[in-house]
C-alpha positions, -999 to 999 in steps of 0.1 A, spaced: -3 0 6 21 31 -6 5 56 15 9 95 -8 -13 79 -38 -43 86 -27 -32 116 -13 -37 143 -37 -71 125 -49 -102 149 -68 -130 144 -48 -159 154 -64 -192 159 -56 -216 180 -72 -233 201 -49 -192 218 -40 -186 256 -43 -146 244 -47 -132 217 -74 -107 201 -61 -75 204 -65 -39 207 -53 -35 223 -25 -30 260 -27 -26 296 -15 -67 288 -13 -97 277 -30 -107 283 -59 -143 286 -77 -161 257 -92 -176 260 -121 -209 244 -120 -231 267 -101 -228 289 -72 -256 273 -48 -241 261 -18 -228 285 8 -191 298 9 -169 281 30 -134 301 47 -100 282 35 -88 263 60 -53 279 70 -24 257 91 -15 277 121 24 294 113 45 267 132 66 285 161 89 310 155 128 298 168 141 338 161 172 341 180 165 360 212 195 375 230 191 372 266 192 410 284 218 408 306 216 445 320 187 425 348 220 403 359 201 376 359 220 338 336 211 314 328 215 282 342 231 245 327 203 224 341 161 234 338 169 270 324 162 287 355 171 316 352 204 323 386 217 354 400 254 355 390 284 350 420 299 380 423 312 372 450 342 353 426 347 369 391 361 395 392 370 421 366 396 409 341 429 420 353 440 454 329 473 478 331 465 499 355 452 466 377 466 443 374 485 427 401 532 425 393 546 428 430 560 393 418 574 401 384 614 393 386 637 422 389 653 412 353 613 418 337 603 439 357 612 472 332 589 450 312 561 465 336 572 496 334 586 500 288 551 484 284 527 509 304 540 536 291 545 525 252 501 517 271 495 549 275 514 569 250 495 550 224 461 552 241 467 591 241 477 597 208 441 575 200 424 600 224 429 591 261 396 598 283 380 614 256 381 587 225 349 584 211 333 554 217 353 526 190 387 540 201 380 541 230 367 502 236 400 496 212 420 518 242 402 491 269 410 457 246 445 467 249 441 468 280 427 444 294 455 424 268 487 442 282 475 431 318 468 394 312 506 396 301 512 416 331 496 388 351 519 359 331 552 381 343 536 380 378 529 345 380 563 337 363 543 321 338 557 328 312 585 305 293 627 315 297 625 325 250 596 344 256 605 364 287 640 369 270 628 383 239 599 403 256 629 423 274 648 431 244 618 443 224 610 460 259 655 473 258 648 483 218 620 505 224 632 525 248 662 536 229 628 545 204 637 519 175 613 508 163 618 486 133 641 467 150 616 457 181 588 447 157 616 433 135 618 410 174 605 371 173 589 367 207 579 333 199 578 306 172 569 281 194 549 293 217 524 313 201 494 291 222 510 311 248 522 347 233 486 347 209 463 367 237 490 399 238 513 397 214 495 403 186 479 434 211 517 438 216 526 443 185 500 463 169 511 490 201 540 495 189 528 498 150 511 524 164 534 545 188 567 547 159 536 566 138 
């Protein structure tokens, strides 16, 4: 038995005001007389919309992973990401302290060139992003969570910056094998050098 064989078989009814045919946007008037009541076409309900609906983060609520219930975030354990200004640098080894000083100066000079506290919103976001990424580098230096090779190259890079030798600073390969540890902040660092070299 084929289920679809009778799906669209015309059903002839002499008393019907409509002629059977394939489904379409509406009924087709019959050419047989107009003697019965007019029937409205049957319209299937539209499927529920599955459009993207963002969660309003202004409520301070977060979706729970179980059951979809909303919960308050635990603000006691969440802290803002470190920035150039807020990163703890109290435990940075002595030989890497000049890196902190030079990169802070580079960040401040570049930020002022972008407009500083009076920057337009797009530049303000760029300044904030730069601060967060260099802040992560400062945290890594503070925890001594950076490879010896990358730390030595950062010292060389900052020595070139201190001399005002931006072309040399840009040419220094901070990493070739430690990209995973440097990828978050290295691109930002190179961009700051390029912006400051102009």
